[in-house]
NUDRENZA-592459 format. One record per residue (C-alpha): residue in one letter; x, y, z; chain. Coordinates in Angstrom, 1 decimal. Example, Ala and Ser with C-alpha at 12.3 -4.5 7.8 and 13.67 -1.06 7.14 Angstrom:
2
PT,resn,x,y,z,chain
PT,A,12.3,-4.5,7.8,A
PT,S,13.7,-1.1,7.1,A
END
This chain:
272
PT,resn,x,y,z,chain
PT,X,151.8,43.4,-157.9,A
PT,X,150.7,46.9,-157.7,A
PT,X,151.9,49.1,-154.8,A
PT,X,148.8,50.2,-152.8,A
PT,X,147.4,53.7,-152.5,A
PT,X,145.0,55.4,-150.4,A
PT,X,141.5,54.9,-151.2,A
PT,X,140.1,57.8,-149.2,A
PT,X,137.1,57.8,-147.5,A
PT,X,135.0,59.2,-150.8,A
PT,X,135.2,59.8,-154.2,A
PT,X,136.3,63.5,-153.9,A
PT,X,138.9,62.1,-151.4,A
PT,X,140.9,59.9,-154.2,A
PT,X,140.5,62.2,-157.0,A
PT,X,143.2,64.7,-155.6,A
PT,X,145.7,62.4,-155.1,A
PT,X,145.9,61.0,-158.5,A
PT,X,148.1,62.6,-160.9,A
PT,X,146.6,64.5,-164.0,A
PT,X,149.3,62.7,-166.5,A
PT,X,147.2,64.6,-169.5,A
PT,X,144.1,65.9,-168.8,A
PT,X,142.5,65.1,-172.4,A
PT,X,139.6,67.3,-172.6,A
PT,X,136.7,68.6,-170.9,A
PT,X,134.1,68.9,-173.4,A
PT,X,132.0,66.6,-175.1,A
PT,X,132.1,63.1,-176.8,A
PT,X,129.7,60.7,-179.3,A
PT,X,127.9,58.3,-177.0,A
PT,X,128.9,55.6,-179.5,A
PT,X,132.5,55.8,-178.7,A
PT,X,132.2,55.1,-175.2,A
PT,X,131.7,51.6,-173.5,A
PT,X,131.4,50.6,-169.8,A
PT,X,134.5,48.6,-168.1,A
PT,X,134.4,44.8,-168.3,A
PT,X,134.8,44.6,-164.8,A
PT,X,132.9,47.9,-163.4,A
PT,X,131.1,46.3,-159.7,A
PT,X,127.5,47.2,-160.8,A
PT,X,126.1,44.5,-162.8,A
PT,X,122.6,45.9,-162.6,A
PT,X,120.7,49.0,-163.0,A
PT,X,117.4,50.0,-161.6,A
PT,X,114.7,50.4,-164.5,A
PT,X,112.4,53.0,-162.3,A
PT,X,115.4,55.1,-161.4,A
PT,X,117.2,55.0,-165.2,A
PT,X,113.9,56.1,-166.3,A
PT,X,113.7,58.9,-164.1,A
PT,X,117.5,60.2,-164.8,A
PT,X,116.8,60.3,-168.2,A
PT,X,113.5,62.4,-168.0,A
PT,X,115.8,64.5,-165.6,A
PT,X,118.5,64.6,-168.5,A
PT,X,116.0,65.1,-171.0,A
PT,X,114.6,68.8,-168.8,A
PT,X,118.1,69.8,-167.1,A
PT,X,120.8,68.0,-169.8,A
PT,X,123.7,66.0,-168.2,A
PT,X,125.3,68.4,-165.4,A
PT,X,127.6,66.0,-164.3,A
PT,X,130.5,65.1,-166.9,A
PT,X,131.3,61.2,-167.7,A
PT,X,134.8,60.4,-166.3,A
PT,X,136.7,58.5,-168.8,A
PT,X,140.1,56.6,-170.3,A
PT,X,141.1,56.5,-173.7,A
PT,X,140.5,52.7,-174.7,A
PT,X,141.5,51.7,-178.3,A
PT,X,139.6,53.6,-180.7,A
PT,X,137.0,54.5,-178.1,A
PT,X,136.8,55.1,-174.0,A
PT,X,135.7,53.4,-171.1,A
PT,X,133.7,54.8,-168.2,A
PT,X,136.0,55.6,-165.0,A
PT,X,132.9,56.7,-163.1,A
PT,X,129.2,58.1,-164.7,A
PT,X,127.5,55.0,-166.0,A
PT,X,124.5,55.0,-164.6,A
PT,X,124.0,58.8,-166.4,A
PT,X,126.0,57.2,-169.1,A
PT,X,122.7,54.7,-169.7,A
PT,X,119.8,57.5,-169.2,A
PT,X,122.0,59.8,-171.8,A
PT,X,121.4,56.7,-174.1,A
PT,X,118.0,56.3,-173.2,A
PT,X,117.3,60.1,-173.8,A
PT,X,118.4,60.1,-177.2,A
PT,X,121.9,61.8,-176.8,A
PT,X,124.3,61.7,-179.6,A
PT,X,126.9,63.9,-177.3,A
PT,X,127.9,63.1,-173.5,A
PT,X,129.9,66.1,-171.0,A
PT,X,133.2,64.1,-170.5,A
PT,X,136.3,64.6,-168.7,A
PT,X,138.9,61.6,-170.3,A
PT,X,141.9,61.5,-167.9,A
PT,X,144.8,59.1,-168.1,A
PT,X,144.3,56.6,-165.4,A
PT,X,146.3,53.7,-163.9,A
PT,X,143.8,50.2,-163.6,A
PT,X,143.7,50.3,-160.4,A
PT,X,143.0,54.0,-159.8,A
PT,X,140.7,53.3,-161.9,A
PT,X,139.1,50.5,-159.7,A
PT,X,138.9,52.3,-156.7,A
PT,X,137.1,55.2,-158.4,A
PT,X,134.8,52.7,-160.1,A
PT,X,134.4,51.4,-156.5,A
PT,X,133.9,54.0,-154.4,A
PT,X,131.4,55.8,-156.3,A
PT,X,129.0,52.6,-156.5,A
PT,X,129.9,52.0,-152.8,A
PT,X,129.1,56.0,-152.3,A
PT,X,125.4,55.3,-154.1,A
PT,X,124.8,52.7,-151.5,A
PT,X,122.6,50.6,-153.7,A
PT,X,124.8,47.8,-154.6,A
PT,X,123.0,44.8,-154.1,A
PT,X,125.2,42.7,-151.3,A
PT,X,126.6,40.3,-153.8,A
PT,X,127.7,43.3,-156.6,A
PT,X,129.2,44.8,-153.0,A
PT,X,131.2,41.6,-152.1,A
PT,X,132.8,41.1,-155.3,A
PT,X,133.9,44.6,-155.9,A
PT,X,135.6,44.0,-152.2,A
PT,X,137.3,40.5,-153.8,A
PT,X,138.5,42.0,-156.8,A
PT,X,140.4,44.6,-155.0,A
PT,X,141.6,42.0,-152.4,A
PT,X,142.6,39.7,-155.2,A
PT,X,144.2,42.1,-157.8,A
PT,X,145.9,43.7,-155.3,A
PT,X,148.0,44.0,-152.0,A
PT,X,145.0,45.2,-150.2,A
PT,X,143.9,43.4,-146.5,A
PT,X,140.5,44.0,-145.2,A
PT,X,142.2,46.0,-142.8,A
PT,X,143.0,48.7,-145.5,A
PT,X,139.4,48.3,-147.4,A
PT,X,138.0,49.0,-143.7,A
PT,X,140.3,52.2,-143.5,A
PT,X,140.4,53.1,-146.9,A
PT,X,136.6,53.1,-147.4,A
PT,X,135.2,54.2,-143.6,A
PT,X,133.6,50.7,-143.1,A
PT,X,134.6,48.4,-140.3,A
PT,X,136.8,45.4,-140.6,A
PT,X,133.5,42.9,-139.4,A
PT,X,131.0,44.8,-142.1,A
PT,X,133.7,43.7,-145.0,A
PT,X,134.1,40.5,-144.0,A
PT,X,130.9,39.7,-143.1,A
PT,X,130.4,40.6,-146.4,A
PT,X,133.0,39.1,-148.0,A
PT,X,130.9,35.7,-146.4,A
PT,X,128.3,36.0,-148.5,A
PT,X,130.6,34.7,-151.3,A
PT,X,130.7,31.3,-150.1,A
PT,X,126.7,31.3,-151.0,A
PT,X,125.3,28.7,-153.5,A
PT,X,124.6,30.5,-157.0,A
PT,X,120.8,30.0,-156.4,A
PT,X,120.9,31.9,-153.2,A
PT,X,123.5,34.6,-154.8,A
PT,X,121.2,35.1,-156.8,A
PT,X,117.9,36.0,-154.8,A
PT,X,120.2,38.0,-152.8,A
PT,X,121.3,39.8,-155.9,A
PT,X,117.6,40.6,-156.8,A
PT,X,116.3,41.6,-153.1,A
PT,X,114.5,38.1,-152.7,A
PT,X,116.4,38.0,-149.0,A
PT,X,118.6,40.0,-147.0,A
PT,X,122.4,40.2,-146.2,A
PT,X,121.6,38.9,-142.9,A
PT,X,119.1,36.1,-144.2,A
PT,X,122.2,35.0,-146.4,A
PT,X,124.3,34.9,-143.8,A
PT,X,121.8,33.0,-141.5,A
PT,X,121.8,30.2,-144.6,A
PT,X,125.4,29.9,-144.4,A
PT,X,125.5,28.3,-140.6,A
PT,X,123.0,25.5,-141.9,A
PT,X,126.2,23.2,-143.2,A
PT,X,123.5,20.3,-144.3,A
PT,X,123.0,21.6,-148.4,A
PT,X,119.7,20.0,-148.9,A
PT,X,118.3,21.8,-145.4,A
PT,X,119.8,25.3,-146.2,A
PT,X,117.9,25.0,-149.5,A
PT,X,114.7,24.3,-147.2,A
PT,X,115.3,27.0,-145.6,A
PT,X,115.9,29.1,-148.3,A
PT,X,112.7,28.1,-150.1,A
PT,X,111.1,28.9,-146.8,A
PT,X,112.0,32.5,-146.8,A
PT,X,111.0,32.7,-150.2,A
PT,X,107.6,31.7,-149.2,A
PT,X,107.6,33.6,-146.0,A
PT,X,106.9,30.9,-144.0,A
PT,X,110.1,31.3,-141.7,A
PT,X,111.4,34.6,-140.7,A
PT,X,114.8,35.3,-139.4,A
PT,X,114.1,34.9,-135.9,A
PT,X,112.8,31.5,-136.5,A
PT,X,115.6,30.2,-138.8,A
PT,X,118.3,31.4,-136.6,A
PT,X,117.1,29.6,-133.7,A
PT,X,116.9,26.9,-136.1,A
PT,X,120.2,26.8,-137.1,A
PT,X,121.7,26.9,-133.5,A
PT,X,119.9,23.9,-132.4,A
PT,X,121.3,21.9,-135.2,A
PT,X,124.9,23.4,-135.5,A
PT,X,125.5,23.3,-131.6,A
PT,X,125.0,21.1,-128.6,A
PT,X,126.3,23.2,-126.1,A
PT,X,128.3,26.1,-126.8,A
PT,X,131.6,26.6,-124.9,A
PT,X,131.1,30.8,-124.2,A
PT,X,134.8,30.2,-123.8,A
PT,X,135.3,29.0,-127.1,A
PT,X,133.2,30.9,-128.8,A
PT,X,134.9,34.2,-127.1,A
PT,X,138.1,32.7,-129.3,A
PT,X,136.3,32.6,-132.2,A
PT,X,135.4,35.7,-132.0,A
PT,X,138.8,37.2,-131.4,A
PT,X,140.4,35.2,-133.8,A
PT,X,137.9,36.8,-136.5,A
PT,X,138.7,40.3,-135.6,A
PT,X,142.8,39.4,-136.3,A
PT,X,142.3,37.7,-139.2,A
PT,X,139.0,38.9,-140.5,A
PT,X,138.0,35.7,-142.0,A
PT,X,135.5,32.8,-140.0,A
PT,X,137.6,30.9,-137.1,A
PT,X,136.4,27.9,-136.1,A
PT,X,137.9,25.9,-132.5,A
PT,X,137.1,22.0,-132.1,A
PT,X,138.3,20.6,-129.2,A
PT,X,139.3,17.7,-128.2,A
PT,X,139.7,15.0,-125.4,A
PT,X,143.6,16.0,-126.1,A
PT,X,144.5,19.3,-127.8,A
PT,X,142.1,20.6,-130.7,A
PT,X,142.3,22.1,-133.8,A
PT,X,142.1,25.2,-135.7,A
PT,X,140.2,25.9,-138.5,A
PT,X,140.9,29.2,-140.7,A
PT,X,138.5,30.1,-144.1,A
PT,X,140.0,32.0,-146.6,A
PT,X,138.5,32.7,-150.2,A
PT,X,141.4,33.0,-152.2,A
PT,X,144.8,32.1,-152.8,A
PT,X,145.5,36.2,-152.6,A
PT,X,143.4,36.1,-149.1,A
PT,X,145.5,32.7,-148.0,A
PT,X,148.4,34.9,-148.4,A
PT,X,147.0,37.7,-146.3,A
PT,X,146.3,35.7,-143.2,A
PT,X,149.8,34.2,-143.6,A
PT,X,151.2,37.6,-143.7,A
PT,X,149.6,38.7,-140.5,A
PT,X,150.7,35.3,-138.5,A
PT,X,154.3,36.4,-139.8,A
PT,X,153.6,39.8,-138.8,A
END
């Protein structure tokens, strides 16, 4: 398992920390030799934004080099895929690049930070990017919070969206529903009812407040405020949803986890 390295609070904060093993070149490379990373967090690009960038490139050229690393016979994009795509649309044969030799973790961190800083990743892409770092490396949600400058509750809430069914995820990717609406859908345990509420959201026959109210009626008889307070405190500790179920004698505590790595993270907190 790879050793953690500080993400900093932005792309500029991370780059100075990376050891420049061999800066191969800072020049121009043929577009046909460049390809995006297979596990790039961003899966969709806004067509209108790309068209606007293409027009800018036709007038001014590519002003900022695309960051690459050598990969087989060609080069893999570390940062700047949007510029690369727009340059291809503009018909450029070569683009300015900076080629560096970087480890996989540094590449993934830079790509993630660049995309998050643009603030137009859809919520599912963002959640997938966070989950990728949690799964591949020894990050905790608190590590991501510290290094990305986002609260742990923000990251935990974002990761919860990964539990949505594929249909709901797809509508979230497209922007048909919001993150808040997605999380409210998660509070509806019955799958058939959840799909009915999704359809109501899409048809705009219900708003978020009405749905939250309906979901609360279905999921709570009369919630104990002390129990809710404890669940919220445990959420802060473990960075994931915790459910307390009292019984006549004793009760049980359920802690949700998203992957084996997430389970290991929770166990480490318990041992900690």
